[in-house]
C-alpha atoms as one frame of an Amber mdcrd trajectory, in Angstrom:
protein
   0.000   0.000   0.000   2.844   2.453   0.737   4.352   1.717  -2.676   0.978
   2.325  -4.344   0.514   5.691  -2.640   4.035   6.764  -3.598   3.480   5.592
  -7.162   0.161   7.450  -7.294   1.830  10.633  -6.023   4.606  10.375  -8.611
   2.048   9.913 -11.376   0.176  13.021 -10.223   3.399  15.027  -9.991   4.519
  14.013 -13.479   1.065  14.577 -14.941   0.836  17.985 -13.291   4.277  18.961
 -14.615   3.312  17.880 -18.129   0.051  19.826 -17.949   1.853  22.882 -16.619
   4.473  22.629 -19.354   1.756  22.305 -21.990  -0.058  25.349 -20.581   3.146
  27.380 -20.539   3.898  26.275 -24.096   0.412  27.276 -25.260   0.694  30.641
 -23.504   4.115  31.210 -25.105   2.683  30.307 -28.497  -0.210  32.722 -27.972
   2.208  35.476 -27.010   4.259  34.703 -30.097   1.175  34.909 -32.299   0.089
  38.253 -30.887   0.959  41.008 -33.395   3.638  43.465 -32.361   2.874  47.182
 -32.366   3.265  48.548 -35.875   6.289  50.775 -36.390   6.088  53.714 -38.805
   8.186  56.248 -40.659   6.969  59.859 -40.558   8.197  62.815 -42.584   7.366
  66.463 -43.185   6.627  67.574 -46.749   8.197  70.980 -47.160   6.493  71.560
 -50.523   3.004  71.724 -48.998   3.319  71.642 -45.202   1.780  68.188 -44.678
   3.099  65.206 -42.696   3.471  61.838 -44.414   3.545  58.333 -42.978   4.399
  54.802 -44.124   4.884  51.457 -42.442   8.437  50.735 -41.391   8.811  48.338
 -44.341   8.006  51.198 -46.733   4.454  50.154 -47.638   1.158  52.051 -47.261
   2.752  55.433 -47.863   0.366  58.325 -47.224   1.821  61.695 -48.176  -1.075
  63.554 -46.491  -1.329  61.562 -43.272  -1.701  64.914 -41.523  -3.006  67.471
 -44.044  -1.142  70.710 -44.585  -0.783  72.844 -41.493   0.335  75.794 -43.611
  -2.625  76.115 -45.976  -0.651  74.356 -48.709   2.273  76.784 -48.581   5.821
  75.520 -48.189   6.552  74.737 -44.566   7.391  72.064 -42.046  10.916  71.028
 -41.157  12.318  68.976 -38.289  10.327  66.054 -36.859  10.657  63.776 -33.851
   8.492  61.282 -31.972   8.051  59.395 -28.743   5.532  56.671 -27.823   2.599
  59.101 -27.741   3.177  62.119 -29.957   4.708  63.580 -33.068   6.456  66.927
 -32.693   7.490  69.011 -35.688   8.681  72.511 -36.413   7.230  75.194 -38.659
  10.385  76.471 -40.361   9.427  78.308 -43.547  12.530  80.236 -44.506  12.729
  82.768 -41.711   9.500  83.944 -40.083   8.060  80.803 -38.416   7.686  80.815
 -34.637   5.841  77.626 -33.652   6.327  73.972 -32.783   3.428  71.629 -33.489
   2.248  68.395 -31.870  -0.182  65.592 -32.728  -0.950  62.082 -31.537   0.724
  59.255 -33.420  -2.552  58.420 -35.148  -2.631  61.944 -36.607  -5.359  63.302
 -34.335  -5.375  66.260 -31.926  -3.135  68.471 -34.026  -1.947  71.463 -31.994
  -0.505  74.081 -34.339   0.649  76.301 -31.480   2.001  73.771 -29.017   5.051
  75.975 -28.375   5.300  79.545 -29.637   7.982  82.216 -29.716  10.759  80.242
 -31.430  12.939  81.810 -34.137  12.304  79.812 -37.309  12.631  76.453 -35.467
  14.301  73.869 -37.695  15.596  70.650 -36.107  13.868  69.086 -33.086  14.603
  66.196 -30.724  13.573  64.950 -27.281  14.340  62.705 -24.364  12.177  61.507
 -21.485  12.022  64.974 -19.904  12.486  67.720 -22.504  12.012  68.804 -26.098
  14.941  70.602 -27.750  14.881  72.639 -30.961  17.242  74.763 -33.019  16.257
  77.927 -34.858  18.531  78.552 -37.806  17.561  82.238 -37.954  18.114  82.655
 -34.227  21.361  81.931 -32.419  20.414  79.375 -29.783  18.873  76.015 -28.952
  15.564  76.124 -27.126  14.179  73.718 -24.551  10.793  72.969 -22.974   9.170
  70.217 -20.972   7.299  67.523 -22.897   3.980  69.214 -22.115   5.270  72.445
 -23.678   5.771  74.192 -20.353   8.784  76.158 -19.133   9.933  77.039 -22.636
  13.416  78.558 -22.757  14.193  79.947 -26.205  17.874  80.577 -25.339  18.903
  77.416 -23.536  22.267  77.082 -25.349  23.936  79.853 -27.350  25.118  78.389
 -30.665  25.277  81.114 -33.298  23.152  81.186 -36.445  22.754  78.391 -38.997
  21.969  75.583 -36.531  19.334  73.102 -37.660  19.633  69.423 -36.699  19.751
  68.458 -33.009  20.084  65.098 -31.217  20.540  63.964 -27.616  22.098  61.108
 -25.701  21.788  60.376 -21.998  24.580  62.851 -21.282  24.972  65.327 -24.175
  23.158  67.354 -26.789  24.598  67.637 -30.307  23.734  70.087 -33.086  24.634
  70.629 -36.754  25.579  74.112 -37.957  25.291  74.285 -41.746  26.792  77.780
 -41.892  30.100  76.671 -40.326  30.033  72.971 -41.344  30.508  71.935 -37.720
  28.783  69.741 -35.166  28.633  71.224 -31.701  28.183  69.483 -28.361  27.245
  70.423 -24.808  26.201  68.648 -21.647  22.468  68.177 -21.187  22.385  70.910
 -18.563  23.710  73.360 -21.194  27.265  73.554 -19.861  30.614  72.769 -21.535
  29.559  74.163 -24.906  31.882  73.112 -27.736  30.678  74.580 -31.054  33.298
  72.812 -33.222  33.247  69.335 -31.719  33.311  67.676 -35.168  34.250  69.352
 -38.442  31.897  68.217 -41.213  32.002  68.637 -44.966  29.689  70.828 -47.005
  27.224  72.439 -44.626  24.966  69.544 -43.646  21.874  70.116 -41.491  20.577
  66.669 -40.511  21.902  64.744 -37.520  20.955  61.437 -35.861  22.363  59.154
 -33.166  22.196  55.393 -32.692  24.274  53.388 -30.252  27.900  54.542 -30.251
  27.689  56.594 -33.464  26.506  59.955 -34.706  25.410  60.408 -38.335  25.045
  63.658 -40.278  24.362  64.956 -43.776  27.533  66.063 -45.563  28.866  67.131
 -48.966  25.943  69.583 -49.308  23.456  66.815 -48.722  24.876  64.308 -51.224
  26.497  62.074 -48.592  26.049  60.909 -45.015  28.943  61.140 -42.577  29.580
  59.152 -39.410  31.769  59.344 -36.312  31.913  57.895 -32.839  30.119  59.881
 -30.162  33.451  60.970 -28.691  34.262  62.680 -32.005  36.782  60.130 -33.316
  36.782  57.960 -36.479  35.258  60.696 -38.632  34.105  59.497 -42.066  32.626
  62.274 -44.192  31.512  59.849 -46.917  30.113  56.952 -44.917  27.214  56.625
 -47.396  27.714  58.126 -50.862  26.791  59.154 -53.478  23.211  60.231 -52.792
  20.824  61.763 -55.290  19.521  65.257 -54.677  19.975  66.959 -51.320  19.380
  65.012 -48.123  17.799  67.149 -45.418  17.249  65.151 -42.212  18.069  61.665
 -40.924  16.423  59.110 -38.635  17.671  55.814 -37.218  16.357  52.703 -35.533
  18.182  49.593 -34.334  18.766  48.307 -37.889  18.590  51.110 -40.445  19.350
  54.729 -41.184  16.683  56.638 -43.133  16.996  59.939 -44.968  14.663  62.495
 -46.503  15.685  63.480 -50.041  14.754  67.137 -50.309  15.947  67.183 -53.922
  16.651  70.655 -55.272  14.882  72.183 -52.275  11.227  71.110 -52.537  11.557
  68.878 -55.623  12.505  65.591 -53.939  10.010  62.732 -53.835  11.770  59.871
 -52.028  12.846  58.504 -48.655  16.084  56.489 -48.656  17.300  53.693 -46.416
  20.494  51.742 -45.681  21.723  49.409 -42.979  23.554  50.995 -40.068  26.842
  49.747 -41.480  26.131  51.676 -44.689  25.291  48.651 -46.840  22.106  47.863
 -48.832  21.555  51.457 -49.881  18.082  52.049 -51.343  17.534  55.651 -52.433
  13.895  55.043 -53.401  12.741  53.090 -50.373   9.564  55.217 -50.248   8.222
  57.170 -53.210   5.619  59.895 -53.533   6.789  62.414 -50.926   6.573  66.146
 -51.608   9.917  67.708 -50.774  10.537  65.488 -47.703  12.541  67.289 -45.041
  12.113  66.168 -41.415  11.968  62.433 -40.711  11.377  60.215 -37.667  10.699
  56.557 -36.891   8.707  54.909 -34.140  10.502  51.990 -32.572  13.720  53.939
 -33.087  16.230  55.149 -30.544  16.168  58.948 -30.287  18.237  58.774 -27.103
  21.427  56.705 -27.244  22.397  54.984 -23.973  26.143  55.228 -24.510  27.758
  57.883 -22.349  30.617  59.851 -23.871
């Protein structure tokens, strides 16, 4: 009888383990079958002031995802995103003063989310602040993610600054008038306006992992360097058609907006982060694409330099 009870207990234990393993396997399979959140590419169309969107694989492109916020006039420049919102600037050649915001589905467009900027061009963010550069003004601005506590003169940079990007420790900016990339600590200290010398007055800038990427050779190439400013390669990706305005990155690819001859470009390009598999017509049908951003990307690099 003792042997029978022990045997019965072992059978129950084994049966229970098998059932539990089957349940865990089914749950894992269900989790595997659940669709992941769709990632997207967004861009501003400088020819008409609209915002476009496509799936991250380049399909379902919609050039008027958010209709023109400028009444069809040329406008729209830098663009960035987090898990809830799109933020973009209203640069129009000199007189723009606003930063806009909308939900990722294109709703709740706020055309005056932040006001008082000086032709805001590039824009970026981290978990606490939004940063922007006004190429007509001479400084980088900063505000909280809700638009509060706006400081239009957070970092003095001089004129011609457009692209901006942040890591967990520094903010970087591209000055197309001096062909330099500047850097400062996130609190605005230790300003170094000529941290990296670029080639040909590029304006776009993006960061992923241990590298910083920028537009160079007057927009016909993409440069790359380590975040500490070493290993500078002015022609990391070249040649490129037209004039590349802004860049975006995720964990696998670098994307660029081909502005063309100002507002004449119609394509979004893509290449792997190592510069291979260049596709200059990854997305077609844009209208002078300028600013660009990706969801599922990494706007804030974790590497400290």
